[in-house]
C-alpha distance (Angstrom), angle and dihedral (degrees) to the residues before:
residue distance angle dihedral
M1 . . .
L2 3.80 . .
S3 3.80 116.7 .
H4 3.80 120.9 -121.9
A5 3.84 93.4 -117.5
T6 3.80 93.0 51.2
A7 3.80 91.8 46.8
R8 3.82 91.0 54.5
D9 3.81 90.5 50.8
W10 3.81 90.3 52.7
L11 3.84 98.4 46.6
I12 3.82 96.5 91.3
P13 3.84 96.2 47.9
Y14 3.80 87.2 42.8
A15 3.81 90.8 55.1
D16 3.82 90.5 46.2
G17 3.82 92.6 50.0
M18 3.81 94.1 -118.0
L19 3.83 98.7 127.1
A20 3.77 126.1 96.1
A21 3.80 120.9 -109.3
D22 3.81 95.8 -101.0
E23 3.81 91.6 47.3
R24 3.82 90.8 50.5
R25 3.81 89.6 52.1
R26 3.79 90.6 52.9
I27 3.80 90.9 49.4
D28 3.81 90.4 48.5
G29 3.78 90.4 52.6
H30 3.80 91.7 50.4
L31 3.81 94.3 46.4
G32 3.78 90.3 54.9
G33 3.79 90.9 67.6
C34 3.83 104.0 26.5
A35 3.80 116.5 76.3
A36 3.83 93.3 -178.7
C37 3.80 93.5 58.1
G38 3.79 90.2 44.7
A39 3.81 91.4 54.7
E40 3.80 91.7 47.0
L41 3.81 90.5 50.0
R42 3.81 90.3 54.0
E43 3.82 90.0 52.1
V44 3.81 90.6 50.9
R45 3.79 91.7 51.0
E46 3.82 92.1 47.3
L47 3.81 89.6 51.6
N48 3.81 90.3 50.5
L49 3.80 90.5 51.7
L50 3.79 90.7 49.0
L51 3.79 92.1 51.7
V52 3.79 91.3 49.6
T53 3.82 93.1 51.8
L54 3.81 94.5 51.4
P55 3.83 113.6 105.9
P56 3.80 117.0 -114.1
A57 3.80 117.9 -97.2
P58 3.81 113.2 -97.9
P59 3.81 114.4 -106.4
T60 3.76 115.5 -106.2
S61 3.76 129.4 -161.3
V62 3.78 116.1 -130.1
A63 3.80 96.6 -161.0
P64 3.85 98.2 68.5
F65 3.78 91.0 44.4
W66 3.81 92.0 51.5
L67 3.82 92.3 48.7
K68 3.80 91.5 52.2
L69 3.80 90.6 47.6
Q70 3.81 92.7 50.6
A71 3.81 90.1 52.2
V72 3.78 93.0 60.5
L73 3.81 98.0 38.7
P74 3.84 117.4 96.6
Q75 3.77 115.7 -105.0
R76 3.78 114.6 -103.0
R77 3.75 117.0 -119.0
A78 3.75 117.7 -131.2
L79 3.77 110.7 -113.8
R80 3.73 119.3 -159.9
I81 3.77 113.6 -141.4
P82 3.79 121.4 -171.6
N83 3.78 110.3 -106.0
F84 3.76 102.3 -120.8
V85 3.80 96.6 161.4
G86 3.76 95.9 166.4
Y87 3.79 93.7 49.9
R88 3.78 91.3 47.0
R89 3.77 92.9 53.5
A90 3.78 92.8 46.2
G91 3.79 91.7 48.8
L92 3.79 91.7 47.4
A93 3.79 92.0 49.3
F94 3.79 91.7 48.5
A95 3.80 91.5 49.1
L96 3.81 92.3 49.5
A97 3.80 91.4 47.2
S98 3.80 91.1 50.2
I99 3.79 91.8 49.4
A100 3.81 90.7 48.8
V101 3.80 92.5 50.3
I102 3.79 93.0 47.7
A103 3.81 91.7 47.3
A104 3.80 92.2 48.4
A105 3.81 91.9 48.7
A106 3.79 92.2 48.3
T107 3.79 91.1 48.4
A108 3.81 92.4 48.2
F109 3.80 92.1 52.3
A110 3.81 96.1 42.8
A111 3.82 99.7 41.3
P112 3.86 99.4 70.0
S113 3.81 91.0 63.4
A114 3.82 95.9 41.0
L115 3.80 118.4 123.0
P116 3.82 126.3 -145.7
D117 3.82 91.2 -93.5
N118 3.82 91.8 55.3
P119 3.83 120.8 96.5
L120 3.82 89.0 -132.6
Y121 3.82 93.2 58.3
P122 3.86 94.2 96.8
V123 3.81 88.4 54.2
K124 3.79 88.9 53.2
L125 3.81 91.6 53.4
I126 3.81 91.2 49.4
E127 3.81 90.7 51.5
E128 3.82 90.6 50.3
N129 3.81 92.2 50.3
V130 3.81 91.1 50.0
Q131 3.81 91.0 47.8
L132 3.81 91.5 51.1
A133 3.80 92.5 47.4
L134 3.82 91.9 52.0
T135 3.81 95.0 45.5
P136 3.82 117.0 103.3
A137 3.80 116.2 -110.1
N138 3.81 93.2 -109.7
D139 3.81 92.1 56.8
R140 3.82 99.3 39.7
L141 3.82 93.4 93.9
T142 3.81 91.8 57.1
V143 3.81 91.6 50.9
Q144 3.81 91.7 46.7
L145 3.80 92.2 52.3
Q146 3.80 90.3 48.6
Q147 3.80 90.8 52.1
A148 3.80 90.4 47.5
G149 3.80 89.6 54.2
E150 3.81 89.6 49.6
R151 3.81 90.7 54.4
L152 3.82 89.5 53.2
R153 3.81 90.6 50.0
E154 3.78 89.0 53.2
A155 3.80 91.8 47.6
Q156 3.81 90.9 52.4
A157 3.81 91.7 49.6
M158 3.81 92.7 48.5
A159 3.81 91.7 47.8
T160 3.80 89.8 50.7
D161 3.83 90.4 51.6
H162 3.82 89.6 48.1
K163 3.80 95.3 -114.1
P164 3.81 99.7 135.6
R165 3.79 97.5 170.7
L166 3.79 92.4 56.3
A167 3.81 90.2 44.6
E168 3.81 90.6 52.4
S169 3.81 90.2 47.7
S170 3.82 90.7 54.1
L171 3.82 90.9 48.6
R172 3.81 91.1 51.6
A173 3.81 90.0 49.5
Y174 3.83 88.1 51.3
T175 3.82 90.0 53.3
I176 3.82 91.3 51.2
I177 3.82 91.5 52.1
V178 3.82 93.2 48.9
D179 3.81 91.9 47.7
A180 3.81 89.8 51.4
A181 3.83 89.9 51.8
A182 3.82 95.1 45.3
V183 3.82 94.3 99.6
S184 3.80 92.8 50.3
L185 3.81 91.1 46.5
K186 3.82 90.6 62.3
R187 3.81 91.7 65.0
P188 3.82 109.1 17.2
A189 3.79 119.7 -174.9
T190 3.82 90.6 -133.5
P191 3.83 107.6 30.8
Q192 3.81 96.7 -176.7
V193 3.82 93.8 49.3
T194 3.79 90.2 48.0
K195 3.79 91.1 48.8
D196 3.81 91.3 52.3
A197 3.82 90.2 48.6
L198 3.81 91.2 52.7
H199 3.81 90.3 50.2
A200 3.81 89.0 51.7
L201 3.81 90.3 51.4
R202 3.80 89.9 51.1
A203 3.81 90.5 52.3
K204 3.81 91.0 50.9
L205 3.80 91.0 49.6
D206 3.80 89.1 52.8
A207 3.81 89.3 50.8
V208 3.81 91.3 52.9
E209 3.79 91.2 50.1
R210 3.80 92.1 47.8
V211 3.81 91.3 52.5
N212 3.79 90.3 48.6
A213 3.82 93.6 46.3
N214 3.80 94.4 47.7
R215 3.81 91.3 62.3
D216 3.78 119.1 87.8
D217 3.79 90.7 -131.0
D218 3.82 100.7 44.0
V219 3.79 113.0 -176.0
A220 3.79 117.3 -119.1
G221 3.82 92.6 -152.7
I222 3.81 92.3 59.6
K223 3.79 90.8 47.3
Q224 3.81 92.7 51.9
L225 3.80 93.6 47.4
V226 3.82 92.0 49.4
A227 3.81 91.4 48.6
A228 3.83 91.3 50.5
A229 3.82 90.8 48.6
V230 3.81 91.6 50.6
D231 3.81 90.7 50.3
E232 3.80 89.6 51.5
L233 3.81 90.9 51.7
D234 3.81 89.6 50.8
R235 3.79 90.1 52.6
L236 3.80 92.7 48.4
E237 3.80 93.3 49.2
Q238 3.81 91.5 50.1
Q239 3.78 94.0 55.4
E240 3.75 114.3 113.5
S241 3.77 113.1 -114.5
V242 3.77 124.2 -153.1
T243 3.79 106.7 -107.7
A244 3.80 134.9 171.6
P245 3.86 116.4 -96.9
A246 3.76 112.2 -86.9
L247 3.78 120.6 -107.3
T248 3.82 110.7 -117.4
V249 3.76 115.4 -137.7
G250 3.80 120.0 -163.2
E251 3.75 138.1 36.2
Q252 3.80 92.7 -23.6
A253 3.79 93.5 50.8
T254 3.83 94.0 84.9
P255 3.81 114.7 48.5
D256 3.78 119.1 -134.5
P257 3.78 111.0 -86.7
T258 3.77 116.0 -104.7
P259 3.81 108.2 -102.8
K260 3.76 113.5 -113.3
A261 3.77 118.2 -120.5
T262 3.81 112.1 -104.1
P263 3.83 110.6 -130.0
K264 3.78 113.1 -122.2
P265 3.84 115.6 -126.1
T266 3.78 115.5 -108.5
P267 3.84 108.3 -116.9
R268 3.77 112.6 -114.8
P269 3.83 117.7 -131.8
T270 3.80 115.7 -104.7
D271 3.86 125.5 -124.1
D272 3.84 92.4 -104.0
G273 3.74 89.5 54.7
D274 3.84 90.3 51.7
R275 3.80 91.3 52.5
R276 3.77 93.5 49.9
E277 3.82 89.7 49.9
R278 3.80 91.3 52.2
E279 3.83 92.6 47.3
R280 3.79 90.1 53.8
D281 3.77 90.7 52.3
């Protein structure tokens, strides 16, 4: 069901016939039970009729007006300025360079917090790609997980502002980042840190779904993307990681000692053997 705030935002495009068929059906369903929106829609239509009935503005010529204005304006006095061409160019170049530096610094500071509906958002994505390209291989997984969390933050903000297409775009970008990091997630350099990061991503996915579910007109596309992302996290967490053999504590910890070989007694010569030895001598 369409929320009251969303219905009010759509009344003007609805009256102008600019909504799609499914959106018009949702507005029709809301107007059937909301007298306030119905009254506001009537006012919008009456205003449109009034604007249509107004006569067109008479054409005016700018040239006669400008000639009359020039006649009453004071004459400009010619001012001679020394022709310092070199200084002018140097000053202009310095001013342009200063403006460029200030603009670049302002963009660099503002872009990291930009959301998908901000004009600086493409700059933010470029900065993230450069950061990932310059990151050593051992630390790439950490940066990728941070960027995945940023995409979920953006999706939550866009869902809160009722911008479902931008929220879905951020969720798809999150999926691409996680898929790219899937190989590294099988054997992370820091398993505990990676595990904590995956738990944080799961919490952010739950937050996106809660924001989407709390709205009267929850978007099915956001719900499907969140469910697919949660399933992917479950699969990643169930992967077997290569670990060192566990240390057994208890009776089986110490193996049985190897039995020592029992020396065999040397047979002593008999009396007959002694006699035969003496006879030989």
